[in-house]
N, C-alpha and C positions, 0 to 999 in steps of 0.2 A: 669688496665690502658687502657684508650680509646685512641687509636692511629689511625689516618686517613691520607689519602693522598689527597692533594688539588691540582689538575692539572689546568694549565692555560686554558685548554679546555677539555671538557669531554672525547674526543677521543684521548687524548695525549698518544702516544704509549709507551713512556718511563715510565710514571706514571702507566699505566695499567700493563706493564710487571713487574715492581717492586711490585705492589700491589698483583698480582697473585703469584709471587715468595715468598713474605713475608706473604701472607694471610691477607692483610690489605684492608679495604674497602675505597672507595672514600668518602670524606667528603661531606655531604649534610645537608641542613637546616632541613630537615625532621627528620634526625637522632638526631639533637640537640633538636628538639621539643619533641621527644619521650624519649630520654635517658639523656638529659642534655649536658653540654659543654664537648668538648674533652679535654684530657690532653695534647696531642702532635699532631701537624699537620705538616706532611712532605709536604712542599710547592714546587710544581713542576712548577715553572715559573709563578706563579700568583702574580700580582703586587698590588692586593687589599686585605685588611684584612677583611674577612667575619666572622670569628669565634673567640671566646675567647679561650685561651689556649696558650701553648708554641709553637712557630713556629720554625721549622728547615728551615732556609732561610726566614728571615723576609721579608714580602711583600714590605716594604719601601725600603729595600736594593735591592730587585729584580727589583723594579721600576727604580732605578738608573742604575743597570747593563744592563737593556734592552734598555737604551737610550745611543746611542753612544757618544753624546756630553757630557752628564753628566759623563759617564764613563771616557772619555778622561780627564776631569777636575780632577776627583779623582786620576787617574793614575799620572797626572802631579804633584798634591799636595803631592803624596806619593812616588815619585821617581820610579814608575814602568816604565820600558822601553816600549816605544810605538812610532808609527810614529809621526813626527812633524805634527801639525794640525793648522787650522785656520778657522774662520767663515767668513773671508773677501774675497770676490770674486777677488778683485784687487790683493791681496797678492797671492792668488792661481794662478792667471794669471802670476804674476811675477815669480813664481817658474817655470811655464811651459816655459816662455820666456828664463829662465836661463838654460833650458835643463833638468829640473827635472819633470818627469811625476807626475800627480796628480790624486788621486781618488776623484771624485766628488760624495759625498754621499747624494743622494736626499732623502733617507729615514733614519731617525735616529733609527728606530726600524726594519729595514730590516734584513733578514738573507739569507744565501745561495747565496750571491752576488746580491740579489735584490736591485735595486735602485742605483747601482754603475755605474758611467760613468768614464772610464779611459781616461784621457786627456793627450796627448803627444804633441798636437799642440794647439795654442791659440784659434782657432775656435772651439775646442772640449770642452773648459771649459764652463760649464753650471751653472745656478743659483742652489745653494744647501745650506742647513743649516750647512754643514760640509765638509771641504776639508782636505785630508791627503796626505802627500807625499808618493808616491809609493816607498816601500822599497824593494830593491833587496834582494832575499833570495835564498838559495840553497834548503832548505827543509821547510815544514810546519808540525806542530805537533798539536795534541789535547791532552792535559794533564788533566786528571781527578783528582781533588783534593777534599777530604772530611775530615773535622775536622782537617785541618792543615797538612794532609799527602797526598802524591801522591798514588792513588789507581790503576791507569791504564794509559798507554801511547799508543797513536796511531800516525801513520804518514800518511800523504796524499801521495799516490803513483798513478802514471799514470796507467790507464787501458790500457793494451797492445793492446786490440782489437780495440781501438779508433785510427783512422788514424792521422798521424802527423798534417795534416792541420785542424783537428777538435779539437786539444788540445789547451786549453788556459792556458798558463804558468803564467799569471798575476793573474787571478781570478780562484782559484782552488776549484771547487765544482763538484758534481756528474754530473751536466749537461755539464760541460766543460771537462769531461774525467778523473775525479779523484775519488778515493775511499780511505777510511781509512783502513790501514793495521796495523798488530801488530807483525807478525812473524819476529823475529830478530831485532826488533826496540829497539834502546837504545838512549834515548834523551840526548843531551849534558847537562852538569851541569848547564850552564847558562839558558837553556830552563826550566829545572825543578825548578830552583830557582825563575825565573820570574813568572812562573805559580802560585806557592804558594804565592808569593808577591801580585799578581793581585787579587786572590780570597780573601786574607786577607784584602787588601786595600778597597775592596768593602763591607767588613763586612759580607761576605757570609759564611755559614757553608759548602757548597759544590758547585761545579761548574766545567764545562768543559771549559778549557782555550785554545783558539786557538792562536798559535804563529807562527812566522816565524823565521828561523835561517839562519844567514849568516856565512858560514864556513870560509870565508876569514878574517873576523874580530872576529870570535868566539863570536858573539853577538846574543841576542834574542830580539824579538820585539813582544809585546802582541797586538793582534787585538781586541779580545773581550772575554767575559766569558758567556757561555751559561748556563742558570739556569734550562733548561728543556731538557737535552740531550736525544737522542734516546738510548735505552738499548736493548742489546741482547747478548747472549753467554757470553764470558768472562767479558765484561763490566758490564752486568747485575749482574753477580756473585760478581764482585768487589764492586758494590754499595750495594748489599744485605749484604755483609760481613761488610762493613763500617757502615751501619745503625744498623746492629745487634750488633756490638761492642759498639756503642753509646747507643743503647736501647736493652739490653740483652733479654728482654721479647719477642722480635720479633722472636728469633730463634725457639721458640716453636710453631709458627704459630698461628695467632690470629683467622683466619677464613679459612675455606676450600676454595680452588680455585673456586669450584663450586658456593659457596655463593657469592664470589666476582663478578663472571661473571653475576650472576643473578641480581646483584645490578646495573649493567651498563645500 
């Protein structure tokens, strides 16, 4: 069985880590010309179909998941909890006037907080293709789902070495003083349920779901699903185990790590 990984970019760290761990080569057209079509392609964030064969994470589904507005519509239609959203600037301005901060999302495909303008005053509202109400939360989680099951759970925690005045509590990413942690993390039931529902609604086989949790209302709110997550340590082993369960032949190792590295 010919199994390959199709990363959204050649230097994708997550795809390379999984390929080395499982002994799977990156998919190339040269391989197809030489050996014929692949049987299975593990798609790591690619939104275009380049090969024949069975895709794990269909590129058309990845295309939707990578677009925040299209994702929001899918979540709305499937009852997945998410922030209230609009594409109307005047409605967003009305929310701010009513005392509700708004996230102006200038990039529909941005990640790590890129393209977000947090508006808490009317003059801060800027033209954008998507506006979402800022949801108050106590915690943020990343829940990894594969083949309908949760395989790993992480929580965003503040880096203690970052001074208080440098920590951004609204947009929690590495630049703003936050890291993913795992030790002692137990996600609430509503968070786990929402993560599975989000990945399922998008029609994905696997994904890393980012969510907020409000302990006062015991409710979860899905922000997005990442189809090309970074992998290392426990998370890498969790993904390898999930793919090996779905495709048992992977456990035997298809290519040596040395050959995979030479193919890059």
